Every structure is written in structure tokens, then in C-alpha cells.
PLY file of the C-alpha trace (Angstrom):
ply
format ascii 1.0
element vertex 463
property float x
property float y
property float z
element edge 462
property int vertex1
property int vertex2
end_header
1.70 13.25 95.58
0.48 15.12 98.57
-2.97 16.95 98.10
-3.22 20.22 97.37
-3.55 23.06 100.51
-6.67 24.14 101.26
-7.50 27.85 102.16
-10.38 28.90 104.24
-12.01 32.59 103.62
-13.80 34.92 105.96
-15.21 37.83 103.94
-16.65 40.79 105.80
-17.83 44.19 104.87
-19.15 45.51 101.65
-19.40 44.41 98.20
-16.11 45.92 97.24
-14.20 43.87 99.97
-16.10 40.69 98.39
-14.69 41.46 95.17
-11.05 41.41 96.66
-11.80 37.90 98.47
-12.96 36.80 95.22
-9.70 37.72 93.45
-7.60 36.50 96.17
-9.17 32.94 96.03
-9.38 33.22 92.39
-5.39 33.69 92.46
-4.70 30.83 94.67
-6.74 28.42 92.64
-4.98 29.10 89.67
-1.71 28.39 91.92
-3.11 24.89 92.78
-4.70 25.59 95.95
-7.99 24.56 97.07
-10.76 26.31 99.33
-12.16 24.71 102.56
-15.74 25.16 103.79
-14.63 24.60 107.51
-12.09 25.62 109.87
-10.98 21.68 110.44
-10.39 21.24 106.62
-8.36 24.49 106.34
-4.26 24.42 106.21
-4.70 28.49 106.68
-7.69 30.93 107.03
-7.89 34.43 105.53
-9.92 36.93 107.27
-11.02 39.88 105.07
-11.95 42.62 107.48
-13.92 45.63 107.46
-13.17 48.95 109.40
-15.92 51.48 108.50
-17.58 51.88 111.66
-16.53 50.79 115.24
-19.24 48.08 115.36
-17.67 46.64 112.12
-14.46 46.64 113.65
-15.74 44.41 116.53
-17.35 42.18 114.07
-13.95 41.70 112.39
-12.13 41.20 115.78
-14.77 38.58 116.53
-14.17 36.76 113.26
-10.15 36.77 113.84
-10.60 35.45 117.31
-12.91 32.77 116.08
-10.42 32.01 113.18
-7.32 31.69 115.62
-9.52 29.37 118.00
-9.69 26.96 115.36
-6.00 26.23 115.63
-5.12 27.34 111.97
-2.69 29.95 110.82
-4.40 33.08 110.51
-3.85 35.70 108.02
-5.66 39.18 108.41
-6.44 41.29 105.48
-8.76 44.22 104.15
-9.65 47.48 105.92
-8.86 46.81 109.45
-5.48 45.67 108.16
-4.44 49.09 107.60
-4.56 49.39 111.72
-1.67 47.12 112.20
-0.95 48.12 115.88
-4.39 47.80 117.04
-4.69 44.14 115.66
-1.31 43.25 117.20
-2.43 44.59 120.70
-5.00 41.95 120.72
-3.65 39.18 118.93
0.27 38.18 118.97
-0.17 34.76 117.07
-1.22 35.90 113.73
0.72 34.64 110.48
0.24 38.06 108.77
-1.60 41.16 108.35
-2.35 43.23 105.12
-4.10 46.23 104.21
-7.04 46.04 101.60
-6.57 44.69 97.97
-2.93 43.70 98.85
-3.15 40.57 96.79
0.71 39.91 96.43
1.03 40.17 100.05
-1.92 37.53 101.02
-0.60 35.27 98.36
2.93 35.54 99.57
1.87 34.75 103.17
-0.13 31.82 102.07
3.01 30.35 100.07
4.92 30.67 103.32
2.35 29.16 105.66
0.89 26.44 103.40
3.29 26.09 100.51
1.96 24.32 97.37
3.55 21.34 95.78
5.93 22.39 93.31
5.02 19.30 91.01
1.49 19.78 91.26
-0.49 20.83 88.39
-1.93 24.20 88.00
-5.58 24.76 88.00
-6.76 26.58 84.62
-8.45 29.95 85.25
-12.18 29.81 84.64
-14.22 32.59 82.90
-15.08 35.09 85.52
-12.82 33.75 88.12
-13.86 32.31 91.61
-17.08 33.99 92.81
-18.64 34.21 96.22
-21.96 35.12 94.95
-24.53 33.01 93.48
-23.44 32.11 89.89
-26.46 34.49 88.51
-24.75 37.57 89.65
-21.60 39.31 90.41
-20.00 42.43 91.68
-17.90 44.36 89.30
-15.50 46.70 90.83
-14.38 49.69 88.49
-12.18 51.41 90.67
-10.46 51.67 94.25
-10.21 54.24 96.92
-11.78 57.71 97.22
-10.95 61.15 97.13
-13.97 62.93 98.97
-12.54 63.46 102.58
-15.94 63.45 104.37
-15.43 64.22 107.90
-17.23 60.96 109.16
-15.49 58.41 106.85
-12.01 56.81 107.18
-12.01 55.08 103.76
-9.56 56.99 102.27
-6.91 56.10 105.04
-7.65 52.56 104.78
-7.99 52.23 100.89
-6.11 55.31 99.32
-7.04 57.82 96.69
-9.22 57.11 93.90
-7.53 55.02 91.13
-9.79 53.82 88.17
-9.15 50.21 86.41
-8.58 50.77 82.54
-11.88 50.41 80.87
-10.98 47.66 78.42
-9.96 45.55 81.57
-13.62 46.11 83.16
-15.44 45.58 80.04
-13.40 42.23 79.27
-13.91 41.02 82.79
-17.53 42.08 82.61
-17.76 40.16 79.19
-16.08 36.89 80.99
-18.68 37.11 83.71
-21.42 37.08 81.60
-20.15 34.21 79.40
-19.73 32.15 82.59
-23.55 32.76 83.22
-23.87 35.85 85.02
-27.21 37.53 84.63
-26.85 40.53 86.77
-23.59 42.69 87.03
-23.50 45.08 90.21
-21.16 48.26 89.49
-19.38 49.10 92.50
-16.78 51.64 93.64
-16.08 53.96 96.54
-17.33 56.84 94.06
-18.70 55.15 90.69
-19.47 58.57 89.17
-15.76 59.36 89.57
-14.75 56.50 87.43
-11.86 57.48 84.96
-11.38 61.12 86.34
-7.94 60.10 87.83
-6.87 59.16 84.50
-8.50 61.95 82.47
-11.12 59.32 81.04
-8.26 57.31 79.03
-10.01 55.25 76.11
-9.65 51.50 76.13
-10.03 48.67 73.34
-12.87 46.07 73.52
-14.67 43.94 71.03
-12.47 45.71 68.24
-13.49 49.30 68.94
-12.38 52.14 71.23
-14.55 53.01 74.48
-13.90 56.53 76.42
-13.13 55.65 80.07
-15.51 57.33 81.81
-19.11 56.28 83.54
-21.11 56.89 80.12
-18.68 54.94 78.12
-18.72 52.40 80.74
-22.35 51.93 80.75
-22.49 51.82 77.09
-20.11 49.32 77.01
-22.04 47.05 79.54
-25.25 47.77 78.01
-23.86 45.71 75.13
-23.60 42.50 77.17
-27.69 41.70 77.19
-27.84 41.29 81.14
-28.89 43.63 84.00
-26.62 46.30 84.80
-26.95 47.96 88.24
-25.11 51.22 89.60
-24.08 51.35 92.94
-22.63 54.39 94.94
-23.03 57.20 92.29
-22.43 60.62 93.36
-25.21 62.93 91.96
-22.80 64.83 89.71
-24.08 66.41 86.53
-22.61 64.00 84.17
-24.59 61.48 85.47
-27.21 62.74 83.64
-25.75 61.13 80.45
-26.49 57.58 81.89
-30.36 58.34 82.52
-31.00 57.85 78.63
-28.96 54.59 78.68
-31.94 53.45 81.33
-34.62 54.93 79.47
-33.42 52.58 76.38
-32.98 49.64 78.51
-29.32 49.34 78.12
-28.70 49.36 81.83
-31.14 49.03 84.51
-33.27 52.22 85.73
-31.51 52.07 89.12
-29.36 54.33 90.95
-27.72 53.77 94.36
-26.86 57.28 95.59
-25.32 57.82 99.35
-27.10 61.27 99.80
-26.14 60.88 103.61
-28.49 63.96 104.72
-30.37 67.10 103.35
-29.70 69.70 105.52
-26.95 72.52 104.31
-25.42 72.99 107.80
-25.27 69.07 108.26
-23.87 68.47 105.06
-21.27 71.18 105.39
-20.24 69.65 108.46
-20.06 66.31 107.05
-18.00 67.91 104.05
-20.34 66.77 101.41
-21.91 68.78 98.59
-24.66 70.76 99.98
-27.03 71.96 97.11
-29.91 69.91 97.85
-32.29 72.24 95.92
-30.67 71.24 92.71
-30.36 67.74 93.56
-34.16 67.79 93.69
-34.23 69.49 90.30
-32.00 66.74 88.92
-33.97 63.87 90.28
-37.05 65.37 88.84
-35.35 65.68 85.50
-33.90 61.93 85.59
-37.46 60.56 86.51
-38.95 62.65 83.32
-36.64 61.01 81.00
-36.82 57.59 82.80
-40.31 57.50 84.58
-39.27 54.00 85.94
-36.32 55.22 87.73
-35.58 53.87 91.19
-33.21 55.60 93.75
-32.12 54.05 96.76
-29.62 55.83 99.30
-28.62 55.62 102.65
-28.47 58.54 105.34
-26.73 59.39 108.60
-28.89 60.76 111.35
-27.65 62.23 114.74
-24.39 63.69 113.35
-22.66 66.11 115.74
-24.51 69.52 115.59
-27.84 68.12 114.03
-30.69 70.09 115.41
-34.16 68.98 115.58
-34.87 71.67 112.67
-31.95 69.84 110.63
-33.44 66.67 111.16
-37.16 68.14 110.00
-35.38 69.54 106.98
-34.40 65.97 106.02
-37.68 64.48 106.60
-39.22 66.96 104.38
-36.73 66.69 101.54
-37.36 62.83 101.77
-40.95 63.33 101.08
-40.32 65.48 98.38
-37.63 63.10 96.70
-39.67 60.30 97.27
-36.88 57.98 97.37
-37.82 54.16 96.54
-35.54 52.62 98.76
-34.02 54.13 101.99
-31.61 53.14 104.89
-30.49 54.98 107.63
-27.87 54.80 110.48
-27.43 56.56 113.75
-24.13 58.42 113.56
-21.28 56.26 115.10
-18.10 58.25 116.61
-15.59 56.23 114.64
-12.12 56.29 115.50
-9.85 58.38 113.29
-12.81 60.29 111.77
-12.57 63.87 111.88
-16.38 64.12 112.94
-15.28 63.02 116.49
-13.80 66.47 117.56
-16.99 68.32 116.13
-19.02 70.20 119.03
-22.34 69.30 119.77
-22.68 65.65 119.63
-26.22 64.26 119.64
-27.48 62.15 122.50
-27.53 58.36 121.93
-31.32 58.09 122.69
-32.01 61.09 120.25
-30.07 59.58 117.77
-31.93 56.27 117.83
-35.56 57.95 118.21
-34.68 59.77 114.88
-33.59 56.87 113.25
-36.92 55.26 114.16
-38.87 58.31 112.90
-36.58 58.32 109.58
-37.34 54.56 108.91
-41.09 55.15 109.49
-41.36 58.03 107.16
-39.40 55.94 104.67
-41.49 53.00 105.07
-44.73 54.87 104.16
-43.17 56.00 100.83
-41.96 52.60 100.06
-45.36 51.09 101.24
-46.97 53.47 98.73
-44.86 52.76 95.69
-45.00 49.08 96.20
-48.87 49.18 96.29
-48.78 50.88 93.22
-47.25 47.76 91.53
-50.10 45.27 92.61
-51.77 43.98 89.42
-48.62 44.96 87.07
-46.45 42.49 85.59
-42.57 42.37 86.34
-39.57 40.66 85.49
-37.76 38.84 88.34
-34.40 37.23 88.88
-34.65 33.93 91.47
-32.12 34.35 94.25
-33.39 31.07 96.25
-36.03 28.53 96.75
-37.54 28.33 100.06
-38.49 24.83 101.59
-42.02 25.70 101.34
-41.68 26.15 97.60
-41.91 29.96 97.58
-39.17 31.52 95.39
-37.29 34.12 96.78
-36.68 36.65 93.74
-35.94 40.14 92.84
-37.18 42.71 90.24
-35.11 45.08 88.37
-35.99 47.53 91.14
-34.06 45.39 93.81
-30.31 45.05 94.54
-29.27 41.64 96.38
-29.15 41.96 100.21
-30.20 45.74 100.72
-33.30 45.89 99.04
-36.65 44.02 99.11
-37.75 40.71 97.41
-40.46 39.59 95.37
-41.90 36.15 96.70
-43.20 34.34 94.00
-45.82 31.22 94.77
-45.79 28.78 93.44
-42.21 28.62 93.09
-41.07 24.98 93.59
-40.55 24.37 89.68
-38.22 27.40 89.33
-34.27 27.27 89.89
-31.80 29.73 91.35
-30.87 32.11 88.56
-33.97 31.61 86.38
-35.47 34.99 84.71
-39.26 35.20 84.62
-42.34 37.28 84.41
-44.86 37.44 87.65
-48.08 39.31 88.21
-47.73 41.40 91.35
-50.93 40.07 93.59
-49.96 41.94 96.91
-47.61 44.21 98.66
-46.22 45.07 102.17
-44.04 47.92 103.57
-40.88 46.55 101.81
-41.54 43.37 99.63
-44.01 42.09 96.82
-45.76 38.86 96.68
-46.38 37.62 93.18
-47.27 34.47 90.71
-46.02 33.64 87.56
-47.64 34.62 84.81
-46.72 31.32 82.66
-49.79 29.21 83.21
-47.49 25.87 83.41
-45.57 27.23 86.08
-48.74 28.01 87.92
-50.57 24.73 87.48
-47.41 22.32 87.89
-47.15 20.52 91.55
-44.37 21.97 93.33
-41.18 19.98 92.84
-38.31 19.53 95.46
-36.99 22.94 96.61
-33.62 23.96 95.73
-31.18 25.09 98.40
-30.18 29.05 97.67
-28.88 30.57 100.72
-26.29 33.06 99.75
-23.09 32.80 101.89
-20.24 35.07 101.82
-18.13 32.93 104.12
-16.42 30.17 102.67
-15.74 29.08 106.42
-18.69 28.11 108.01
-19.33 29.14 111.58
-18.64 25.99 113.90
0 1
1 2
2 3
3 4
4 5
5 6
6 7
7 8
8 9
9 10
10 11
11 12
12 13
13 14
14 15
15 16
16 17
17 18
18 19
19 20
20 21
21 22
22 23
23 24
24 25
25 26
26 27
27 28
28 29
29 30
30 31
31 32
32 33
33 34
34 35
35 36
36 37
37 38
38 39
39 40
40 41
41 42
42 43
43 44
44 45
45 46
46 47
47 48
48 49
49 50
50 51
51 52
52 53
53 54
54 55
55 56
56 57
57 58
58 59
59 60
60 61
61 62
62 63
63 64
64 65
65 66
66 67
67 68
68 69
69 70
70 71
71 72
72 73
73 74
74 75
75 76
76 77
77 78
78 79
79 80
80 81
81 82
82 83
83 84
84 85
85 86
86 87
87 88
88 89
89 90
90 91
91 92
92 93
93 94
94 95
95 96
96 97
97 98
98 99
99 100
100 101
101 102
102 103
103 104
104 105
105 106
106 107
107 108
108 109
109 110
110 111
111 112
112 113
113 114
114 115
115 116
116 117
117 118
118 119
119 120
120 121
121 122
122 123
123 124
124 125
125 126
126 127
127 128
128 129
129 130
130 131
131 132
132 133
133 134
134 135
135 136
136 137
137 138
138 139
139 140
140 141
141 142
142 143
143 144
144 145
145 146
146 147
147 148
148 149
149 150
150 151
151 152
152 153
153 154
154 155
155 156
156 157
157 158
158 159
159 160
160 161
161 162
162 163
163 164
164 165
165 166
166 167
167 168
168 169
169 170
170 171
171 172
172 173
173 174
174 175
175 176
176 177
177 178
178 179
179 180
180 181
181 182
182 183
183 184
184 185
185 186
186 187
187 188
188 189
189 190
190 191
191 192
192 193
193 194
194 195
195 196
196 197
197 198
198 199
199 200
200 201
201 202
202 203
203 204
204 205
205 206
206 207
207 208
208 209
209 210
210 211
211 212
212 213
213 214
214 215
215 216
216 217
217 218
218 219
219 220
220 221
221 222
222 223
223 224
224 225
225 226
226 227
227 228
228 229
229 230
230 231
231 232
232 233
233 234
234 235
235 236
236 237
237 238
238 239
239 240
240 241
241 242
242 243
243 244
244 245
245 246
246 247
247 248
248 249
249 250
250 251
251 252
252 253
253 254
254 255
255 256
256 257
257 258
258 259
259 260
260 261
261 262
262 263
263 264
264 265
265 266
266 267
267 268
268 269
269 270
270 271
271 272
272 273
273 274
274 275
275 276
276 277
277 278
278 279
279 280
280 281
281 282
282 283
283 284
284 285
285 286
286 287
287 288
288 289
289 290
290 291
291 292
292 293
293 294
294 295
295 296
296 297
297 298
298 299
299 300
300 301
301 302
302 303
303 304
304 305
305 306
306 307
307 308
308 309
309 310
310 311
311 312
312 313
313 314
314 315
315 316
316 317
317 318
318 319
319 320
320 321
321 322
322 323
323 324
324 325
325 326
326 327
327 328
328 329
329 330
330 331
331 332
332 333
333 334
334 335
335 336
336 337
337 338
338 339
339 340
340 341
341 342
342 343
343 344
344 345
345 346
346 347
347 348
348 349
349 350
350 351
351 352
352 353
353 354
354 355
355 356
356 357
357 358
358 359
359 360
360 361
361 362
362 363
363 364
364 365
365 366
366 367
367 368
368 369
369 370
370 371
371 372
372 373
373 374
374 375
375 376
376 377
377 378
378 379
379 380
380 381
381 382
382 383
383 384
384 385
385 386
386 387
387 388
388 389
389 390
390 391
391 392
392 393
393 394
394 395
395 396
396 397
397 398
398 399
399 400
400 401
401 402
402 403
403 404
404 405
405 406
406 407
407 408
408 409
409 410
410 411
411 412
412 413
413 414
414 415
415 416
416 417
417 418
418 419
419 420
420 421
421 422
422 423
423 424
424 425
425 426
426 427
427 428
428 429
429 430
430 431
431 432
432 433
433 434
434 435
435 436
436 437
437 438
438 439
439 440
440 441
441 442
442 443
443 444
444 445
445 446
446 447
447 448
448 449
449 450
450 451
451 452
452 453
453 454
454 455
455 456
456 457
457 458
458 459
459 460
460 461
461 462
């Protein structure tokens, strides 16, 4: 009997796209296909693209070109796939092009290019499906698309309007993931706060009871699973107030990833984003009064068209008042298809980069002070990898994978990827902590052979 066809996957972009890649591969695996870790071993290659920024578009184009150069049939999917004419103008020999979360179309293309032996045994579906993250954490996508029309963003044109998944389906998937060994669930969507709005918060059944299909009901259900639950891409709507007590109770992590984007009322208006930042500061203060350990991370855009020096100074002052724990900043990119391209008074590139540097310096000062306050304290951490020198690269509940800081645990050679343990913080720097295990046996035992722990989004390795 012929061996099963092997499919390679290159997954680019955000965690939401990564979930799409996992679902595609899980489906193909269930149909009897295998995955390949190299171009040489693949019968076909799927490139899941990103198009959020022009720089992301170019990275996607480069990935497509690399896949084509391997000589394997290439299927393009994801956000850039919505711009079919743009792709076809550069590449004329693709096997198929589909848009985002087009699972059926991708599977149909694979069936056509690399047909499976009809007499081959199907592969049973495993709990949680096939994952592209390490075994100990997983992204849980609760909805697709977005109803906002921010002037700098083209996501709605790429992924459509907001559509929530039934709450029963989400909770069952989360339970499967936990049963498969996942210790941290990262909840993702384009707008997590809007979960259930499109279906009028329709309830669903799970574990023999009914759960309201809104963000609070979802968090209550996830809080029953006994693992870390982390919320990403949360808009600061008033109903977010309802999940803060769950953080204070330890049901979900006291962590919010909120894309504020800016603080100046005039810039927010030009961005077509909510502009009442005074009430936002009041809400943050109220949240912290309920859950004192609350960590807030955010991203901002500097150099937006029309942003004046006064607007930027307003943003810096707002950041000082908000005292956000984790912050990232992007210099505005003039993305093709975004309404902001047509706005007047574009900021010179040199000024944008200078403002970004100034912003990150201010954010770094805040982060350094907050991390210094943790020295001497005991934290629970989750191990992501072990370095060759025996240092464990871990994260506390305050740190999301890849975007936040790390806790470097020494000695860590006796630990394994996915271990949870208590550590004492010995020192800090601008963005990371350095700690030692509180367990005397872990501190006193000689280091074992370090374990590999590098995270790879790409099933296909670079050649």
C-alpha cells in the first residue's frame, strides 16, 4: 500500500491564523494525511498568510516564493488570500488560493493535488486536535471577524464581520485541550469583548448545565477547568467589568490584553476608535481596586496621520497615568486598502520612528519599576523551554508567550517543558525576571541534560 501523502504548512501572522492552521492540519490528519517538516518530504505545501500590514504582506510573499522554489505544489490561504489578483500578478503557478478560515477550500485543493489512497486507514482524531504550539499551552479562538471599522485596519475586509462560536462548542474544545495536557488557554478573537453579541448571547449546554453565551459566561466556564486562562484582544467595554471579580477569585488569570492604540481624543477620532480615555483610566483604576494583581498589556500606533507633537505628549502622559505593565508600539504603516491612507497630514517617517523610540523608553521605565517591585517575591511559573546552559525559560501568570517577558530560572536543568513550579525572584531588568526554584531539591540537584524547547510555528523548516 502506498504511503500517505505528506503536507507541509507555513503559518504566518497572529495566533488567530495559527488556530486556522491547526484546524486545517487536524482535518487533513483525520483524513489520513501526514505532515512534513521539510519541503523535500512534502507532497504539497500550504502557506497560511498574513496581510495586516504591508510588511506582513511582503513576508507572506517571500514565504510563497520560498515554497514555490521548493518545486512542490503550493496552496495559499489566509488573509492575503483575499487579495487573489495581487498574488496572481506575482505568482502564476500556484495550485490554489483561498481566503482566511476557508477550511473546506483548502482541503479540496489538497485532495486534488495529493489524493489520499481511498483504502488507507483514517487517523482517529485526538483530543484537542493537532497543535502547532507546545503541548502545555494552546490558543482558543472564540469568534471570527470584526464589526469595527477602524480607519487603519483592513481585517474586516479580509476576515469578514464578527461571528461568535457557540459557547458549548468553545467549552468542549477547551475541555478537550486540557484533557490532552494543555495547562494554559489563551483566548483569542478580533474582539474578545464582543463575544456572543451577534447571536444575542445565546446560551449553550456543557457539563450538564446551561451557560450564557457572553464573555462572563465563557470565563465562568473556562474557570472550571483548573488551568491558566488568559484573555487577549479585549476592548474596554463596560461589560468587561463583570470578569474582573473572576480574576480576583483566581478563576481566570488577572491579565488583560487591550489594544488601546492611542489616547489622544483627536487621534482616536481619526482612527474611528472609542475616544473617552478619561473614563478608561477610571475603569482601569476600578479594575485594580478589585483585582490588585491585574496586569494590563497593550499595543499603540504612533505617527498616525494628523498626530501632532501635542497629541503624542498627551499619549505619553496617559501612559504614565495608566501605568500599563506590558506595552508594544508600532510606527504607523500606510496599509493598502485602509481608509487612513486618504487622511491629510501624514507624519514623516523619521518623526514616526523617533516617537516610537521615545514611547518605548517611557514604557521601559514603567516596566522596569514594576518588575523591580517583584524582586524577593514568590511566583508560579510555567516552563516554555530549557536552554543549553541549563537555564529554564519560563513565564509567570503576568506574561503571555512570545509577546511579553520571561522568567529565567536557574538552575533549571532538572525541569521539563510544561512544568509548573514556584520560584523566588532574585533580580529584574527592563522586561524580564531572573529567579531560582523555591524547592530545595531543584536548587541542589546537579543539572541534567537540557531539553529542547524552541517553539516553531512553521511545520516546514527553512532550507
